[in-house]
MOPAC internal coordinates of N, CA, C and O (Angstrom, degrees):
PM7 1SCF
backbone

  N    0.0000 0     0.00 0     0.00 0    0    0    0
  C    1.4549 1     0.00 0     0.00 0    1    0    0
  C    1.5288 1   109.39 1     0.00 0    2    1    0
  O    1.2310 1   120.93 1   -45.10 1    3    2    1
  N    1.3092 1   115.83 1   134.90 1    3    2    1
  C    1.4574 1   121.63 1  -177.17 1    5    3    2
  C    1.5211 1   111.65 1   -70.66 1    6    5    3
  O    1.2310 1   121.00 1   -40.25 1    7    6    5
  N    1.3108 1   115.69 1   139.75 1    7    6    5
  C    1.4511 1   122.28 1   175.10 1    9    7    6
  C    1.5293 1   110.66 1  -101.21 1   10    9    7
  O    1.2310 1   119.95 1   167.79 1   11   10    9
  N    1.3405 1   117.70 1   -12.21 1   11   10    9
  C    1.4515 1   121.46 1   178.79 1   13   11   10
  C    1.5227 1   108.92 1   -67.83 1   14   13   11
  O    1.2310 1   120.38 1   -52.41 1   15   14   13
  N    1.3245 1   116.87 1   127.59 1   15   14   13
  C    1.4680 1   121.02 1  -173.52 1   17   15   14
  C    1.5214 1   111.34 1  -123.29 1   18   17   15
  O    1.2310 1   121.91 1   -16.40 1   19   18   17
  N    1.3051 1   113.95 1   163.60 1   19   18   17
  C    1.4665 1   120.36 1   173.16 1   21   19   18
  C    1.5265 1   109.16 1   -56.46 1   22   21   19
  O    1.2310 1   120.79 1   134.14 1   23   22   21
  N    1.3188 1   116.09 1   -45.86 1   23   22   21
  C    1.4621 1   121.26 1  -175.98 1   25   23   22
  C    1.5247 1   111.83 1   -61.29 1   26   25   23
  O    1.2310 1   120.39 1   141.24 1   27   26   25
  N    1.3264 1   116.86 1   -38.76 1   27   26   25
  C    1.4697 1   120.13 1   179.37 1   29   27   26
  C    1.5194 1   110.51 1   -62.60 1   30   29   27
  O    1.2310 1   120.39 1   141.65 1   31   30   29
  N    1.3231 1   116.85 1   -38.35 1   31   30   29
  C    1.4668 1   119.79 1  -179.85 1   33   31   30
  C    1.5250 1   110.21 1   -77.15 1   34   33   31
  O    1.2310 1   119.43 1   138.80 1   35   34   33
  N    1.3184 1   118.70 1   -41.20 1   35   34   33
  C    1.4642 1   120.24 1   175.32 1   37   35   34
  C    1.5218 1   110.87 1   -57.75 1   38   37   35
  O    1.2310 1   120.05 1   148.73 1   39   38   37
  N    1.3279 1   117.51 1   -31.27 1   39   38   37
  C    1.4639 1   121.92 1  -178.93 1   41   39   38
  C    1.5302 1   112.52 1   -66.60 1   42   41   39
  O    1.2310 1   119.89 1   168.53 1   43   42   41
  N    1.3382 1   117.81 1   -11.47 1   43   42   41
  C    1.4592 1   119.58 1   176.12 1   45   43   42
  C    1.5181 1   111.61 1   -64.49 1   46   45   43
  O    1.2310 1   120.06 1   158.47 1   47   46   45
  N    1.3231 1   117.50 1   -21.53 1   47   46   45
  C    1.4657 1   120.02 1   175.39 1   49   47   46
  C    1.5094 1   112.96 1   148.25 1   50   49   47
  O    1.2310 1   121.03 1    -8.70 1   51   50   49
  N    1.3341 1   115.64 1   171.30 1   51   50   49
  C    1.4668 1   121.09 1  -177.85 1   53   51   50
  C    1.5285 1   113.54 1   -68.42 1   54   53   51
  O    1.2310 1   120.17 1   167.93 1   55   54   53
  N    1.3150 1   117.28 1   -12.07 1   55   54   53
  C    1.4689 1   121.37 1   178.36 1   57   55   54
  C    1.5292 1   112.37 1   -76.06 1   58   57   55
  O    1.2310 1   120.36 1   171.52 1   59   58   57
  N    1.3377 1   116.92 1    -8.48 1   59   58   57
  C    1.4663 1   121.05 1   176.15 1   61   59   58
  C    1.5224 1   107.48 1   -86.36 1   62   61   59
  O    1.2310 1   121.12 1   -66.23 1   63   62   61
  N    1.3392 1   115.47 1   113.77 1   63   62   61
  C    1.4508 1   121.10 1  -174.39 1   65   63   62
  C    1.5240 1   112.72 1   -92.93 1   66   65   63
  O    1.2310 1   120.49 1   149.05 1   67   66   65
  N    1.3189 1   116.67 1   -30.95 1   67   66   65
  C    1.4636 1   121.42 1  -166.69 1   69   67   66
  C    1.5162 1   107.44 1  -158.51 1   70   69   67
  O    1.2310 1   119.87 1   -37.19 1   71   70   69
  N    1.3114 1   117.85 1   142.81 1   71   70   69
  C    1.4667 1   123.03 1   177.27 1   73   71   70
  C    1.5202 1   108.07 1  -136.53 1   74   73   71
  O    1.2310 1   120.75 1   -45.40 1   75   74   73
  N    1.3269 1   116.17 1   134.60 1   75   74   73
  C    1.4674 1   120.27 1   176.55 1   77   75   74
  C    1.5243 1   109.61 1  -139.45 1   78   77   75
  O    1.2310 1   121.97 1   -33.89 1   79   78   77
  N    1.3127 1   113.83 1   146.11 1   79   78   77
  C    1.4626 1   121.80 1   172.49 1   81   79   78
  C    1.5248 1   106.56 1  -115.67 1   82   81   79
  O    1.2310 1   120.33 1   -51.39 1   83   82   81
  N    1.3043 1   116.97 1   128.61 1   83   82   81
  C    1.4606 1   121.47 1   177.43 1   85   83   82
  C    1.5147 1   110.34 1  -120.05 1   86   85   83
  O    1.2310 1   121.12 1   -46.60 1   87   86   85
  N    1.3311 1   115.46 1   133.40 1   87   86   85
  C    1.4598 1   121.19 1   178.29 1   89   87   86
  C    1.5294 1   107.21 1  -145.85 1   90   89   87
  O    1.2310 1   120.43 1   -77.18 1   91   90   89
  N    1.3235 1   116.79 1   102.82 1   91   90   89
  C    1.4526 1   120.08 1  -177.16 1   93   91   90
  C    1.5175 1   110.61 1    62.05 1   94   93   91
  O    1.2310 1   120.77 1    55.43 1   95   94   93
  N    1.3208 1   116.14 1  -124.57 1   95   94   93
  C    1.4603 1   121.25 1   179.84 1   97   95   94
  C    1.5360 1   112.72 1   -88.93 1   98   97   95
  O    1.2310 1   119.91 1   179.80 1   99   98   97
  N    1.3190 1   117.78 1    -0.20 1   99   98   97
  C    1.4663 1   121.79 1  -179.11 1  101   99   98
  C    1.5323 1   109.87 1   -97.30 1  102  101   99
  O    1.2310 1   121.14 1   -51.09 1  103  102  101
  N    1.3292 1   115.43 1   128.91 1  103  102  101
  C    1.4574 1   122.07 1   177.07 1  105  103  102
  C    1.5278 1   107.84 1  -129.32 1  106  105  103
  O    1.2310 1   120.53 1   -49.81 1  107  106  105
  N    1.3292 1   116.59 1   130.19 1  107  106  105
  C    1.4540 1   122.41 1   178.04 1  109  107  106
  C    1.5208 1   107.58 1  -123.75 1  110  109  107
  O    1.2310 1   120.33 1   -69.91 1  111  110  109
  N    1.3390 1   116.98 1   110.09 1  111  110  109
  C    1.4631 1   122.27 1  -172.53 1  113  111  110
  C    1.5202 1   111.07 1  -119.86 1  114  113  111
  O    1.2310 1   120.94 1   -33.00 1  115  114  113
  N    1.3329 1   115.82 1   147.00 1  115  114  113
  C    1.4588 1   122.34 1   172.77 1  117  115  114
  C    1.5253 1   107.70 1  -141.88 1  118  117  115
  O    1.2310 1   121.17 1   -38.98 1  119  118  117
  N    1.3381 1   115.36 1   141.02 1  119  118  117
  C    1.4608 1   121.20 1   179.35 1  121  119  118
  C    1.5175 1   109.01 1  -122.90 1  122  121  119
  O    1.2310 1   120.59 1   -37.95 1  123  122  121
  N    1.3293 1   116.48 1   142.05 1  123  122  121
  C    1.4591 1   121.15 1   176.60 1  125  123  122
  C    1.5323 1   108.44 1   -66.31 1  126  125  123
  O    1.2310 1   120.43 1   -39.41 1  127  126  125
  N    1.3105 1   116.79 1   140.59 1  127  126  125
  C    1.4616 1   121.61 1  -179.76 1  129  127  126
  C    1.5325 1   111.23 1   -70.41 1  130  129  127
  O    1.2310 1   121.00 1   -30.50 1  131  130  129
  N    1.3401 1   115.69 1   149.50 1  131  130  129
  C    1.4619 1   121.57 1   171.60 1  133  131  130
  C    1.5045 1   116.00 1    74.31 1  134  133  131
  O    1.2310 1   119.58 1  -151.86 1  135  134  133
  N    1.3134 1   118.41 1    28.14 1  135  134  133
  C    1.4636 1   120.82 1  -177.78 1  137  135  134
  C    1.5229 1   112.01 1   -80.31 1  138  137  135
  O    1.2310 1   120.73 1   -39.34 1  139  138  137
  N    1.3202 1   116.20 1   140.66 1  139  138  137
  C    1.4581 1   121.50 1   168.27 1  141  139  138
  C    1.5215 1   107.66 1   -83.27 1  142  141  139
  O    1.2310 1   120.21 1   -34.09 1  143  142  141
  N    1.3200 1   117.21 1   145.91 1  143  142  141
  C    1.4688 1   122.59 1   176.07 1  145  143  142
  C    1.5309 1   112.73 1    57.24 1  146  145  143
  O    1.2310 1   120.62 1  -142.94 1  147  146  145
  N    1.3235 1   116.42 1    37.06 1  147  146  145
  C    1.4721 1   119.81 1   177.99 1  149  147  146
  C    1.5280 1   108.91 1   -74.10 1  150  149  147
  O    1.2310 1   120.88 1   -36.77 1  151  150  149
  N    1.3117 1   115.92 1   143.23 1  151  150  149
  C    1.4607 1   120.22 1   175.90 1  153  151  150
  C    1.5236 1   109.36 1   -80.25 1  154  153  151
  O    1.2310 1   120.99 1   -14.88 1  155  154  153
  N    1.3086 1   115.71 1   165.12 1  155  154  153
  C    1.4643 1   121.83 1  -179.70 1  157  155  154
  C    1.5262 1   111.01 1   -72.59 1  158  157  155
  O    1.2310 1   120.29 1   -38.95 1  159  158  157
  N    1.3094 1   117.05 1   141.05 1  159  158  157
  C    1.4634 1   121.44 1  -179.99 1  161  159  158
  C    1.5211 1   111.61 1   -59.67 1  162  161  159
  O    1.2310 1   120.11 1   143.35 1  163  162  161
  N    1.3243 1   117.39 1   -36.65 1  163  162  161
  C    1.4757 1   119.54 1  -179.40 1  165  163  162
  C    1.5221 1   111.05 1   -67.22 1  166  165  163
  O    1.2310 1   119.48 1   141.54 1  167  166  165
  N    1.3232 1   118.60 1   -38.46 1  167  166  165
  C    1.4678 1   119.07 1   178.04 1  169  167  166
  C    1.5279 1   110.57 1   -72.32 1  170  169  167
  O    1.2310 1   120.30 1   145.71 1  171  170  169
  N    1.3452 1   117.02 1   -34.29 1  171  170  169
  C    1.4681 1   120.40 1   175.61 1  173  171  170
  C    1.5293 1   110.29 1   -61.42 1  174  173  171
  O    1.2310 1   120.71 1   137.85 1  175  174  173
  N    1.3245 1   116.25 1   -42.15 1  175  174  173
  C    1.4605 1   119.81 1  -179.79 1  177  175  174
  C    1.5305 1   110.78 1   -59.35 1  178  177  175
  O    1.2310 1   120.02 1   133.44 1  179  178  177
  N    1.3267 1   117.56 1   -46.56 1  179  178  177
  C    1.4638 1   119.89 1  -178.80 1  181  179  178
  C    1.5259 1   111.70 1   -72.06 1  182  181  179
  O    1.2310 1   120.01 1   152.31 1  183  182  181
  N    1.3130 1   117.58 1   -27.69 1  183  182  181
  C    1.4646 1   119.57 1   173.13 1  185  183  182
  C    1.5205 1   110.03 1   -62.35 1  186  185  183
  O    1.2310 1   120.70 1   135.36 1  187  186  185
  N    1.3430 1   116.27 1   -44.64 1  187  186  185
  C    1.4620 1   120.21 1  -178.66 1  189  187  186
  C    1.5304 1   112.28 1   -72.96 1  190  189  187
  O    1.2310 1   120.41 1   147.12 1  191  190  189
  N    1.3113 1   116.82 1   -32.88 1  191  190  189
  C    1.4630 1   121.31 1  -178.42 1  193  191  190
  C    1.5183 1   112.53 1   -78.57 1  194  193  191
  O    1.2310 1   119.92 1   141.65 1  195  194  193
  N    1.3247 1   117.77 1   -38.35 1  195  194  193
  C    1.4617 1   121.98 1  -172.21 1  197  195  194
  C    1.5222 1   114.70 1  -117.35 1  198  197  195
  O    1.2310 1   120.00 1   126.23 1  199  198  197
  N    1.3215 1   117.61 1   -53.77 1  199  198  197
  C    1.4606 1   121.57 1  -170.94 1  201  199  198
  C    1.5207 1   112.01 1   -68.22 1  202  201  199
  O    1.2310 1   120.16 1   124.68 1  203  202  201
  N    1.3350 1   117.29 1   -55.32 1  203  202  201
  C    1.4681 1   119.01 1  -174.99 1  205  203  202
  C    1.5252 1   113.04 1   -64.96 1  206  205  203
  O    1.2310 1   118.59 1   138.18 1  207  206  205
  N    1.3398 1   120.30 1   -41.82 1  207  206  205
  C    1.4700 1   117.88 1   174.91 1  209  207  206
  C    1.5308 1   112.82 1   -61.10 1  210  209  207
  O    1.2310 1   120.15 1   144.03 1  211  210  209
  N    1.3311 1   117.31 1   -35.97 1  211  210  209
  C    1.4633 1   120.78 1   178.38 1  213  211  210
  C    1.5233 1   111.00 1   -67.21 1  214  213  211
  O    1.2310 1   120.41 1   134.72 1  215  214  213
  N    1.3354 1   116.82 1   -45.28 1  215  214  213
  C    1.4625 1   120.08 1   176.99 1  217  215  214
  C    1.5254 1   110.91 1   -57.97 1  218  217  215
  O    1.2310 1   120.94 1   135.30 1  219  218  217
  N    1.3360 1   115.80 1   -44.70 1  219  218  217
  C    1.4703 1   119.24 1  -179.85 1  221  219  218
  C    1.5254 1   111.32 1   -64.27 1  222  221  219
  O    1.2310 1   120.00 1   140.03 1  223  222  221
  N    1.3161 1   117.60 1   -39.97 1  223  222  221
  C    1.4692 1   120.08 1   179.19 1  225  223  222
  C    1.5142 1   110.52 1   -61.78 1  226  225  223
  O    1.2310 1   120.24 1   132.16 1  227  226  225
  N    1.3233 1   117.15 1   -47.84 1  227  226  225
  C    1.4645 1   121.10 1  -179.39 1  229  227  226
  C    1.5260 1   111.27 1   -63.42 1  230  229  227
  O    1.2310 1   120.40 1   131.84 1  231  230  229
  N    1.3246 1   116.83 1   -48.16 1  231  230  229
  C    1.4570 1   120.21 1  -178.57 1  233  231  230
  C    1.5336 1   111.63 1   -67.44 1  234  233  231
  O    1.2310 1   120.40 1   143.88 1  235  234  233
  N    1.3292 1   116.85 1   -36.12 1  235  234  233
  C    1.4700 1   120.23 1   178.37 1  237  235  234
  C    1.5165 1   110.42 1   -65.14 1  238  237  235
  O    1.2310 1   120.47 1   135.57 1  239  238  237
  N    1.3433 1   116.70 1   -44.43 1  239  238  237
  C    1.4718 1   120.56 1   178.76 1  241  239  238
  C    1.5187 1   110.21 1   -57.05 1  242  241  239
  O    1.2310 1   120.30 1   134.01 1  243  242  241
  N    1.3317 1   117.04 1   -45.99 1  243  242  241
  C    1.4679 1   120.42 1   178.49 1  245  243  242
  C    1.5156 1   110.96 1   -66.17 1  246  245  243
  O    1.2310 1   120.36 1   134.70 1  247  246  245
  N    1.3153 1   116.92 1   -45.30 1  247  246  245
  C    1.4548 1   120.96 1  -177.86 1  249  247  246
  C    1.5103 1   113.27 1   -60.86 1  250  249  247
  O    1.2310 1   120.43 1   146.84 1  251  250  249
  N    1.3207 1   116.78 1   -33.16 1  251  250  249
  C    1.4607 1   120.08 1  -178.42 1  253  251  250
  C    1.5224 1   113.31 1   -81.47 1  254  253  251
  O    1.2310 1   119.82 1   168.88 1  255  254  253
  N    1.3257 1   117.95 1   -11.12 1  255  254  253
  C    1.4631 1   119.71 1   176.38 1  257  255  254
  C    1.5198 1   111.43 1   -64.93 1  258  257  255
  O    1.2310 1   120.80 1   122.35 1  259  258  257
  N    1.3246 1   116.08 1   -57.65 1  259  258  257
  C    1.4619 1   119.41 1  -177.47 1  261  259  258
  C    1.5233 1   112.97 1  -160.84 1  262  261  259
  O    1.2310 1   121.02 1  -154.31 1  263  262  261
  N    1.3358 1   115.66 1    25.69 1  263  262  261
  C    1.4723 1   120.15 1  -178.10 1  265  263  262
  C    1.5236 1   113.32 1  -113.31 1  266  265  263
  O    1.2310 1   119.89 1  -177.34 1  267  266  265
  N    1.3118 1   117.81 1     2.66 1  267  266  265
  C    1.4586 1   120.73 1   179.42 1  269  267  266
  C    1.5123 1   114.48 1    82.92 1  270  269  267
  O    1.2310 1   119.83 1  -161.44 1  271  270  269
  N    1.3192 1   117.93 1    18.56 1  271  270  269
  C    1.4592 1   121.37 1   176.20 1  273  271  270
  C    1.5177 1   112.29 1    98.84 1  274  273  271
  O    1.2310 1   121.01 1    12.50 1  275  274  273
  N    1.3245 1   115.67 1  -167.50 1  275  274  273
  C    1.4634 1   122.80 1  -179.27 1  277  275  274
  C    1.5162 1   109.36 1  -125.46 1  278  277  275
  O    1.2310 1   120.60 1   -48.91 1  279  278  277
  N    1.3241 1   116.45 1   131.09 1  279  278  277
  C    1.4627 1   121.14 1   176.34 1  281  279  278
  C    1.5280 1   111.86 1   -99.02 1  282  281  279
  O    1.2310 1   120.32 1   135.48 1  283  282  281
  N    1.3404 1   116.99 1   -44.52 1  283  282  281
  C    1.4623 1   121.53 1  -178.76 1  285  283  282
  C    1.5218 1   109.06 1  -170.12 1  286  285  283
  O    1.2310 1   121.22 1   -11.25 1  287  286  285
  N    1.3411 1   115.28 1   168.75 1  287  286  285
  C    1.4568 1   123.28 1   174.56 1  289  287  286
  C    1.5171 1   107.04 1  -127.60 1  290  289  287
  O    1.2310 1   120.33 1   -42.22 1  291  290  289
  N    1.3290 1   116.98 1   137.78 1  291  290  289
  C    1.4583 1   121.88 1   173.58 1  293  291  290
  C    1.5173 1   107.98 1  -118.60 1  294  293  291
  O    1.2310 1   120.71 1   -52.22 1  295  294  293
  N    1.3365 1   116.26 1   127.78 1  295  294  293
  C    1.4563 1   122.21 1   176.69 1  297  295  294
  C    1.5263 1   107.47 1  -112.07 1  298  297  295
  O    1.2310 1   120.58 1   -55.22 1  299  298  297
  N    1.3112 1   116.50 1   124.78 1  299  298  297
  C    1.4583 1   120.95 1  -179.93 1  301  299  298
  C    1.5158 1   111.16 1   -94.92 1  302  301  299
  O    1.2310 1   120.63 1   -86.42 1  303  302  301
  N    1.3208 1   116.41 1    93.58 1  303  302  301
  C    1.4653 1   121.28 1   174.93 1  305  303  302
  C    1.5302 1   108.89 1   -80.62 1  306  305  303
  O    1.2310 1   120.55 1    -8.11 1  307  306  305
  N    1.3161 1   116.55 1   171.89 1  307  306  305
  C    1.4656 1   120.43 1  -178.34 1  309  307  306
  C    1.5069 1   114.37 1   -66.16 1  310  309  307
  O    1.2310 1   120.17 1   142.23 1  311  310  309
  N    1.3379 1   117.28 1   -37.77 1  311  310  309
  C    1.4670 1   121.04 1  -174.87 1  313  311  310
  C    1.5272 1   114.30 1  -101.12 1  314  313  311
  O    1.2310 1   119.91 1   170.38 1  315  314  313
  N    1.3296 1   117.77 1    -9.62 1  315  314  313
  C    1.4676 1   121.53 1  -176.57 1  317  315  314
  C    1.5250 1   108.44 1  -169.38 1  318  317  315
  O    1.2310 1   121.06 1    -7.41 1  319  318  317
  N    1.3184 1   115.57 1   172.59 1  319  318  317
  C    1.4689 1   122.62 1   172.27 1  321  319  318
  C    1.5155 1   108.41 1  -110.66 1  322  321  319
  O    1.2310 1   121.01 1   -37.76 1  323  322  321
  N    1.3133 1   115.68 1   142.24 1  323  322  321
  C    1.4605 1   121.09 1   178.48 1  325  323  322
  C    1.5287 1   108.33 1  -111.72 1  326  325  323
  O    1.2310 1   120.70 1   -55.55 1  327  326  325
  N    1.3182 1   116.27 1   124.45 1  327  326  325
  C    1.4624 1   122.99 1   177.30 1  329  327  326
  C    1.5148 1   107.78 1  -104.92 1  330  329  327
  O    1.2310 1   120.38 1   -52.49 1  331  330  329
  N    1.3231 1   116.88 1   127.51 1  331  330  329
  C    1.4642 1   120.91 1   179.91 1  333  331  330
  C    1.5296 1   107.77 1  -123.64 1  334  333  331
  O    1.2310 1   121.23 1   -60.20 1  335  334  333
  N    1.3175 1   115.25 1   119.80 1  335  334  333
  C    1.4702 1   122.51 1  -177.42 1  337  335  334
  C    1.5257 1   108.63 1  -113.96 1  338  337  335
  O    1.2310 1   120.16 1   -56.98 1  339  338  337
  N    1.3308 1   117.29 1   123.02 1  339  338  337
  C    1.4625 1   118.32 1   177.27 1  341  339  338
  C    1.5223 1   111.35 1   -69.22 1  342  341  339
  O    1.2310 1   121.20 1   -33.37 1  343  342  341
  N    1.3214 1   115.31 1   146.63 1  343  342  341
  C    1.4600 1   122.24 1   174.69 1  345  343  342
  C    1.5278 1   107.01 1  -124.71 1  346  345  343
  O    1.2310 1   119.70 1   -12.52 1  347  346  345
  N    1.3102 1   118.18 1   167.48 1  347  346  345
  C    1.4768 1   118.82 1  -179.80 1  349  347  346
  C    1.5370 1   113.49 1   -57.28 1  350  349  347
  O    1.2310 1   120.02 1   151.27 1  351  350  349
  N    1.3334 1   117.57 1   -28.73 1  351  350  349
  C    1.4745 1   119.75 1  -176.20 1  353  351  350
  C    1.5219 1   113.87 1  -116.78 1  354  353  351
  O    1.2310 1   119.66 1  -173.42 1  355  354  353
  N    1.3368 1   118.25 1     6.58 1  355  354  353
  C    1.4560 1   120.41 1  -178.06 1  357  355  354
  C    1.5125 1   111.72 1   167.84 1  358  357  355
  O    1.2310 1   120.66 1    57.08 1  359  358  357
  N    1.3375 1   116.34 1  -122.92 1  359  358  357
  C    1.4564 1   119.77 1   179.75 1  361  359  358
  C    1.5279 1   111.54 1  -157.09 1  362  361  359
  O    1.2310 1   122.07 1   -18.35 1  363  362  361
  N    1.3268 1   113.64 1   161.65 1  363  362  361
  C    1.4565 1   123.20 1   169.57 1  365  363  362
  C    1.5186 1   105.28 1  -115.98 1  366  365  363
  O    1.2310 1   120.86 1   -48.10 1  367  366  365
  N    1.3247 1   115.96 1   131.90 1  367  366  365
  C    1.4556 1   121.82 1  -179.46 1  369  367  366
  C    1.5135 1   108.45 1  -121.11 1  370  369  367
  O    1.2310 1   120.40 1   -49.47 1  371  370  369
  N    1.3374 1   116.85 1   130.53 1  371  370  369
  C    1.4573 1   121.77 1  -176.73 1  373  371  370
  C    1.5154 1   108.69 1  -130.47 1  374  373  371
  O    1.2310 1   120.96 1   -56.70 1  375  374  373
  N    1.3172 1   115.77 1   123.30 1  375  374  373
  C    1.4552 1   122.11 1   175.88 1  377  375  374
  C    1.5277 1   107.80 1   -88.51 1  378  377  375
  O    1.2310 1   121.05 1   -53.30 1  379  378  377
  N    1.3355 1   115.59 1   126.70 1  379  378  377
  C    1.4598 1   121.37 1  -173.18 1  381  379  378
  C    1.5310 1   109.03 1  -118.82 1  382  381  379
  O    1.2310 1   120.39 1   -47.29 1  383  382  381
  N    1.3169 1   116.87 1   132.71 1  383  382  381
  C    1.4533 1   121.82 1   179.72 1  385  383  382
  C    1.5253 1   110.58 1   -60.39 1  386  385  383
  O    1.2310 1   121.48 1   -33.59 1  387  386  385
  N    1.3422 1   114.78 1   146.41 1  387  386  385
  C    1.4613 1   119.57 1   172.97 1  389  387  386
  C    1.5267 1   108.23 1   -59.92 1  390  389  387
  O    1.2310 1   120.61 1   -35.95 1  391  390  389
  N    1.3066 1   116.43 1   144.05 1  391  390  389
  C    1.4622 1   120.77 1  -178.38 1  393  391  390
  C    1.5113 1   112.60 1    95.82 1  394  393  391
  O    1.2310 1   119.92 1   158.59 1  395  394  393
  N    1.3305 1   117.75 1   -21.41 1  395  394  393
  C    1.4664 1   121.56 1   175.31 1  397  395  394
  C    1.5224 1   107.53 1   -91.56 1  398  397  395
  O    1.2310 1   120.52 1   -19.65 1  399  398  397
  N    1.3084 1   116.61 1   160.35 1  399  398  397
  C    1.4604 1   122.31 1  -176.71 1  401  399  398
  C    1.5282 1   110.85 1   -88.80 1  402  401  399
  O    1.2310 1   119.66 1   -75.90 1  403  402  401
  N    1.3494 1   118.24 1   104.10 1  403  402  401
  C    1.4628 1   119.55 1  -178.15 1  405  403  402
  C    1.5286 1   112.82 1   -67.09 1  406  405  403
  O    1.2310 1   120.02 1   151.16 1  407  406  405
  N    1.3207 1   117.57 1   -28.84 1  407  406  405
  C    1.4712 1   119.27 1   179.22 1  409  407  406
  C    1.5212 1   110.34 1   -68.78 1  410  409  407
  O    1.2310 1   120.20 1   140.97 1  411  410  409
  N    1.3201 1   117.23 1   -39.03 1  411  410  409
  C    1.4669 1   120.36 1   175.64 1  413  411  410
  C    1.5295 1   109.61 1   -62.17 1  414  413  411
  O    1.2310 1   120.36 1   135.51 1  415  414  413
  N    1.3225 1   116.92 1   -44.49 1  415  414  413
  C    1.4635 1   120.56 1   177.91 1  417  415  414
  C    1.5198 1   109.95 1   -60.28 1  418  417  415
  O    1.2310 1   120.00 1   135.82 1  419  418  417
  N    1.3287 1   117.60 1   -44.18 1  419  418  417
  C    1.4674 1   121.25 1   178.98 1  421  419  418
  C    1.5184 1   111.43 1   -57.85 1  422  421  419
  O    1.2310 1   120.54 1   133.75 1  423  422  421
  N    1.3220 1   116.58 1   -46.25 1  423  422  421
  C    1.4697 1   120.41 1   179.54 1  425  423  422
  C    1.5366 1   111.39 1   -63.28 1  426  425  423
  O    1.2310 1   120.57 1   137.64 1  427  426  425
  N    1.3143 1   116.51 1   -42.36 1  427  426  425
  C    1.4716 1   120.29 1  -178.32 1  429  427  426
  C    1.5217 1   111.63 1   -67.75 1  430  429  427
  O    1.2310 1   120.59 1   138.19 1  431  430  429
  N    1.3353 1   116.48 1   -41.81 1  431  430  429
  C    1.4696 1   119.80 1   179.08 1  433  431  430
  C    1.5267 1   109.93 1   -67.21 1  434  433  431
  O    1.2310 1   120.38 1   137.91 1  435  434  433
  N    1.3400 1   116.87 1   -42.09 1  435  434  433
  C    1.4794 1   119.61 1   178.10 1  437  435  434
  C    1.5232 1   110.49 1   -61.88 1  438  437  435
  O    1.2310 1   120.18 1   141.10 1  439  438  437
  N    1.3188 1   117.26 1   -38.90 1  439  438  437
  C    1.4757 1   120.80 1   177.73 1  441  439  438
  C    1.5256 1   110.34 1   -64.82 1  442  441  439
  O    1.2310 1   120.22 1   138.30 1  443  442  441
  N    1.3252 1   117.18 1   -41.70 1  443  442  441
  C    1.4558 1   121.02 1   177.69 1  445  443  442
  C    1.5210 1   110.85 1   -63.50 1  446  445  443
  O    1.2310 1   120.54 1   139.39 1  447  446  445
  N    1.3131 1   116.57 1   -40.61 1  447  446  445
  C    1.4734 1   121.79 1   179.45 1  449  447  446
  C    1.5363 1   110.29 1   -65.16 1  450  449  447
  O    1.2310 1   120.46 1   136.32 1  451  450  449
  N    1.3217 1   116.72 1   -43.68 1  451  450  449
  C    1.4896 1   119.73 1   178.17 1  453  451  450
  C    1.5182 1   111.01 1   -61.82 1  454  453  451
  O    1.2310 1   120.47 1   136.42 1  455  454  453
  N    1.3297 1   116.71 1   -43.58 1  455  454  453
  C    1.4637 1   120.50 1   179.15 1  457  455  454
  C    1.5264 1   109.90 1   -63.33 1  458  457  455
  O    1.2310 1   120.32 1   139.85 1  459  458  457
  N    1.3093 1   116.99 1   -40.15 1  459  458  457
  C    1.4590 1   121.12 1   179.03 1  461  459  458
  C    1.5345 1   110.74 1   -65.50 1  462  461  459
  O    1.2310 1   120.32 1   137.24 1  463  462  461
  N    1.3194 1   116.99 1   -42.76 1  463  462  461
  C    1.4605 1   121.06 1  -179.60 1  465  463  462
  C    1.5295 1   111.97 1   -65.76 1  466  465  463
  O    1.2310 1   120.59 1   151.67 1  467  466  465
  N    1.3433 1   116.49 1   -28.33 1  467  466  465
  C    1.4682 1   120.19 1  -179.81 1  469  467  466
  C    1.5212 1   112.89 1   -75.20 1  470  469  467
  O    1.2310 1   120.12 1   165.88 1  471  470  469
  N    1.3392 1   117.38 1   -14.12 1  471  470  469
  C    1.4720 1   121.14 1  -179.25 1  473  471  470
  C    1.4894 1   111.88 1   -73.83 1  474  473  471
  O    1.2310 1   120.10 1   180.00 1  475  474  473

């Protein structure tokens, strides 16, 4: 059972707007209160259920050809950046405020996921 939590990722700082865990047909999402330009919960749900797993599948297939695998995907939307980190059973998705470093967030979340998987 995973010990990585929404709260642990939100604790990275106020630039974390949204955290979701996706595993098959199960999606567990949380959004920080009081956000400007927040996306709709229903579109977030379908992003986690359909879009992010598809992006990871495509990028993973390419990464495993001759790129050494896949570490993460960053999508630059107009109002925020979305970081998607593959996990052994699905993915962790983190919405990052513009102006914050999404690559740093990706590395930190991947490190947290590795530490969690080692438990």
